C-alpha positions as CSV (number, residue, x, y, z in Angstrom):
1,M,0.3,-0.2,-0.3
2,E,2.8,2.4,0.5
3,N,4.6,1.9,-2.8
4,K,1.3,2.4,-4.4
5,K,0.2,5.4,-2.7
6,S,3.3,7.1,-3.4
7,L,3.4,5.8,-7.0
8,N,0.3,7.7,-7.0
9,Q,1.6,10.9,-5.4
10,Q,4.0,11.9,-8.4
11,L,3.8,14.6,-11.1
12,H,5.4,13.7,-14.4
13,L,6.7,17.0,-15.6
14,V,7.7,17.3,-19.3
15,L,11.0,20.2,-19.6
16,P,11.6,22.0,-23.1
17,K,14.2,19.8,-25.4
18,G,16.8,22.2,-27.7
19,S,17.5,25.8,-27.1
20,L,15.4,26.4,-24.1
21,Q,17.2,23.6,-22.1
22,E,20.4,25.1,-20.7
23,A,18.3,27.4,-19.2
24,T,15.8,25.8,-17.9
25,L,17.5,23.3,-15.9
26,A,19.6,25.9,-14.7
27,M,16.2,27.7,-13.3
28,F,15.3,24.7,-11.6
29,K,19.0,24.3,-10.4
30,K,18.5,27.8,-8.5
31,A,14.4,26.6,-7.9
32,G,16.0,23.9,-5.8
33,F,16.2,21.4,-8.3
34,N,18.8,19.4,-9.3
35,I,18.6,17.1,-12.5
36,V,20.6,14.9,-14.9
37,A,19.3,14.5,-18.1
38,H,20.2,11.6,-19.9
39,E,20.7,12.6,-23.8
40,R,19.5,9.1,-25.0
41,T,16.0,8.2,-23.5
42,Y,15.8,11.7,-23.1
43,T,14.6,11.3,-19.6
44,L,15.4,12.8,-16.0
45,D,16.3,12.1,-13.0
46,I,15.2,14.8,-10.2
47,D,16.2,14.7,-6.7
48,D,12.1,14.7,-5.5
49,P,10.6,11.7,-5.6
50,E,7.5,13.4,-6.6
51,L,9.2,14.6,-9.8
52,E,9.0,12.1,-12.4
53,G,10.0,13.9,-15.8
54,M,11.6,14.0,-20.1
55,L,12.8,16.0,-22.4
56,I,11.3,16.7,-25.6
57,R,10.4,19.6,-27.9
58,A,8.7,22.5,-27.3
59,Q,7.0,22.3,-30.1
60,E,5.5,19.0,-28.5
61,I,4.4,20.0,-24.9
62,P,1.9,21.6,-25.6
63,R,-0.8,18.3,-27.0
64,Y,1.3,16.1,-24.8
65,V,0.2,17.7,-22.1
66,E,-3.3,18.4,-23.5
67,R,-3.4,14.8,-23.6
68,G,-2.8,13.4,-20.3
69,V,0.9,11.9,-21.6
70,F,2.2,14.7,-19.1
71,D,0.9,16.8,-16.2
72,A,2.7,19.8,-16.2
73,G,5.5,20.9,-18.7
74,L,7.4,24.1,-19.5
75,T,6.9,25.4,-23.3
76,G,6.2,28.5,-25.7
77,Y,3.3,30.7,-25.2
78,D,4.2,30.7,-29.3
79,M,3.5,26.3,-29.3
80,I,0.4,26.5,-27.2
81,V,-1.1,29.0,-29.6
82,E,0.3,27.6,-32.5
83,S,-1.1,24.0,-31.4
84,G,-4.3,25.3,-30.4
85,A,-3.6,23.2,-27.5
86,E,-5.8,23.4,-24.6
87,V,-4.7,23.5,-21.4
88,V,-4.5,25.2,-17.6
89,E,-1.1,28.4,-17.9
90,V,-0.7,28.6,-14.4
91,A,3.0,30.5,-14.4
92,E,4.5,33.0,-17.0
93,L,8.7,32.5,-17.0
94,V,10.0,35.0,-18.2
95,Y,13.2,33.9,-20.3
96,A,14.1,32.3,-23.1
97,K,18.0,30.9,-24.5
98,Q,20.1,33.8,-24.1
99,G,18.6,36.4,-21.7
100,L,15.5,36.9,-19.2
101,G,13.4,39.0,-21.5
102,K,10.7,37.9,-24.4
103,V,10.1,36.7,-27.5
104,K,9.6,37.7,-30.5
105,W,8.5,35.8,-33.5
106,V,9.2,38.8,-35.9
107,L,8.2,39.2,-39.9
108,A,11.5,39.4,-41.7
109,V,12.9,40.5,-44.8
110,H,15.8,40.6,-47.1
111,R,17.3,44.7,-45.9
112,D,17.3,45.4,-50.0
113,A,13.7,44.3,-50.2
114,P,11.4,47.3,-51.6
115,Y,8.8,45.8,-49.1
116,Q,7.6,48.0,-45.7
117,S,4.6,46.4,-44.7
118,V,2.7,43.3,-44.6
119,Y,0.6,44.6,-47.0
120,D,3.6,44.6,-49.2
121,L,3.4,40.5,-49.3
122,E,0.4,40.1,-51.1
123,G,0.7,37.0,-53.5
124,K,4.3,36.6,-51.8
125,R,5.7,33.8,-50.0
126,I,6.9,32.9,-46.6
127,A,8.5,30.2,-45.0
128,T,8.3,29.9,-41.5
129,E,8.1,27.3,-38.4
130,L,5.3,28.9,-37.2
131,V,2.7,28.5,-40.0
132,G,-0.7,28.7,-38.0
133,V,-0.1,31.7,-36.0
134,T,1.3,33.1,-40.1
135,K,-1.8,32.4,-41.6
136,R,-3.7,33.9,-39.3
137,Y,-2.0,36.7,-38.6
138,L,-2.5,37.8,-42.2
139,Q,-5.4,36.5,-41.6
140,E,-6.1,39.2,-39.5
141,K,-4.7,41.4,-42.2
142,G,-6.1,41.1,-45.0
143,V,-3.4,39.7,-46.8
144,H,-3.5,36.5,-48.5
145,A,0.6,34.9,-49.4
146,E,2.1,31.6,-49.8
147,V,2.9,29.8,-46.1
148,E,5.6,27.0,-46.2
149,Y,7.2,25.3,-43.5
150,S,10.6,26.0,-43.0
151,W,12.8,22.5,-41.8
152,G,15.3,25.1,-40.6
153,A,18.4,27.6,-41.9
154,T,15.2,30.2,-42.3
155,E,17.0,33.0,-42.3
156,A,18.8,31.7,-45.6
157,K,16.2,31.2,-47.8
158,V,15.4,35.3,-48.5
159,P,15.4,36.2,-51.2
160,L,16.2,33.3,-53.7
161,L,13.7,30.5,-52.0
162,V,11.6,33.2,-50.5
163,D,10.1,36.4,-50.3
164,A,10.1,36.9,-46.7
165,I,10.5,35.3,-43.3
166,V,8.9,34.8,-40.0
167,E,11.5,33.7,-36.8
168,A,12.2,33.9,-33.7
169,T,14.8,36.6,-32.4
170,E,15.8,37.4,-29.1
171,T,17.8,40.3,-30.0
172,G,17.6,41.0,-33.7
173,S,21.4,40.0,-33.7
174,T,20.9,37.0,-36.1
175,L,18.9,38.0,-38.7
176,R,20.8,41.4,-39.8
177,A,23.8,38.8,-39.8
178,N,21.7,37.3,-42.7
179,G,21.4,40.5,-43.7
180,L,17.4,40.6,-42.9
181,R,15.6,43.9,-41.3
182,I,12.5,43.6,-38.6
183,V,9.3,44.8,-41.3
184,E,7.0,43.7,-38.1
185,T,5.8,41.6,-35.1
186,V,4.1,38.8,-35.3
187,L,4.1,37.8,-31.1
188,E,5.2,38.1,-28.2
189,T,6.1,35.0,-26.8
190,T,7.1,34.2,-23.1
191,T,8.4,30.3,-21.2
192,R,5.0,29.0,-19.5
193,L,3.9,26.2,-17.2
194,I,1.4,24.8,-18.6
195,A,-0.7,22.1,-16.7
196,N,-2.7,19.4,-18.0
197,R,-6.6,20.1,-16.9
198,Q,-7.5,17.2,-15.0
199,A,-4.6,16.9,-12.9
200,W,-4.8,20.6,-12.6
201,Q,-7.9,19.4,-10.6
202,D,-6.2,16.4,-8.5
203,E,-6.1,18.2,-5.2
204,W,-2.0,16.9,-5.1
205,K,-1.3,17.6,-8.2
206,R,-2.1,21.1,-8.0
207,A,-0.7,22.0,-4.9
208,K,2.5,20.5,-6.4
209,I,2.8,22.6,-9.9
210,E,1.1,25.5,-7.4
211,G,4.9,24.9,-5.6
212,L,7.4,24.3,-8.9
213,A,5.2,28.3,-10.2
214,V,6.5,29.8,-6.4
215,L,9.8,28.4,-6.4
216,L,10.7,28.8,-10.7
217,D,8.9,32.9,-10.3
218,G,10.7,33.0,-7.1
219,A,14.2,32.1,-8.9
220,L,13.4,34.5,-11.8
221,R,13.3,37.4,-9.5
222,A,15.8,36.9,-8.1
223,E,18.3,37.4,-11.5
224,R,17.4,40.5,-11.4
225,M,17.7,41.4,-7.3
226,V,20.8,41.5,-5.3
227,G,21.7,41.9,-1.3
228,L,22.6,44.8,0.1
229,K,23.9,45.4,3.6
230,M,25.3,48.1,5.5
231,N,26.0,49.7,8.1
232,V,24.9,53.3,8.9
233,H,25.4,56.1,12.4
234,R,22.0,57.2,13.6
235,E,21.9,60.2,12.9
236,D,22.7,59.5,8.8
237,L,19.9,57.0,9.0
238,P,17.1,59.1,7.9
239,G,18.5,60.5,4.6
240,L,20.1,56.5,3.7
241,L,17.2,55.4,3.5
242,E,15.7,58.1,1.5
243,L,17.7,56.0,-1.3
244,L,16.7,52.8,-0.2
245,P,14.6,51.0,-2.6
246,A,12.9,48.4,-1.2
247,L,10.5,45.4,-2.0
248,K,8.9,46.6,1.3
249,K,10.7,48.6,3.8
250,P,14.8,47.3,5.2
251,T,16.0,46.1,7.6
252,I,16.8,47.7,10.5
253,S,18.1,46.3,13.4
254,Y,21.3,48.1,16.6
255,L,25.3,46.9,16.5
256,S,26.4,46.9,19.5
257,D,27.1,50.6,19.8
258,E,24.1,51.9,19.6
259,E,25.0,54.7,17.6
260,W,24.9,52.3,15.0
261,M,21.9,50.7,12.3
262,A,22.5,47.8,10.4
263,V,20.4,48.1,6.8
264,E,19.4,45.1,5.1
265,T,17.3,45.5,2.2
266,V,17.1,43.6,-1.7
267,I,17.4,45.8,-5.4
268,E,17.3,45.6,-8.5
269,E,20.7,44.5,-10.0
270,E,20.5,46.8,-12.7
271,Q,20.5,49.8,-9.6
272,V,23.5,48.5,-7.8
273,K,26.2,50.5,-9.8
274,S,24.6,54.0,-9.3
275,L,23.1,53.8,-6.7
276,I,26.2,52.3,-4.0
277,P,28.2,55.8,-4.4
278,R,25.0,57.4,-3.4
279,L,24.7,55.1,-0.5
280,K,28.5,55.6,0.4
281,A,28.3,59.5,0.2
282,A,25.5,59.4,2.8
283,G,27.3,57.8,5.3
284,A,27.0,53.7,4.9
285,Q,29.9,51.7,5.3
286,G,31.0,48.0,5.5
287,I,28.7,47.7,2.3
288,I,28.2,43.8,0.9
289,E,26.3,42.8,-2.5
290,Y,25.5,39.7,-2.2
291,P,23.5,37.6,-4.9
292,L,20.1,35.7,-4.0
293,N,18.9,32.1,-5.4
294,K,15.1,33.2,-4.6
295,V,13.1,36.1,-4.2
296,I,9.5,35.2,-3.0
297,P,7.3,38.4,-2.7
């Protein structure tokens, strides 16, 4: 009975193989999960007996989660829209292959092409891996164009094979390197934690999935933030506090010398380089900056 119960209380999780794999496994590690991926079998060893995992391509994940092959998974919003799968979108996790931003699917043409908008592509040929989304986009714009599936090397197909492409990009650098320019954005996408609808109705599985969402979101928030500690004389404290942004309020405690206070806070990492010199000028001493694993609001 014990073994049967433990087997029932297991969440079947699927993670994206390919471009998002490394970033996803790193995020899970920061969230507290050590995962070993077996490249030949695509299975995952997770140091949580309540999780069983597998790697498959992000494009396939929405359908397998919809069918109940997996209880939950991570995939792109673009893949959910493209597949039309009916799943529960549990959380938006804003990270991508190269950083913590959104990915855009853009309509791009050769830099010397005369096309300035989607309307200029009437009757033209467009290549993309996101065929369904592209067709719907063109339909919304009232543009009739031929859309063909691209099996790879999409950027190289313009202008010899097709007139335009719809391709995913984080920075646009690969497109520019291939002599392309962006005409319009077709879709913005981020990574989503999704769940099978039936699994979401299961009390234990839903709690487990929601727990994953909290930890993963906390790990992502921590990527953008750092902790700061410093000491300050009592008379300089008011001026120092005016400079400090914080999630709530800074933590303040007395040192052994009650004329001195210890101040601790959490701030956006991008603020540090401009803030620390100002804190020093305002009387802060012994300033320590330290990384964070998770920030749970």
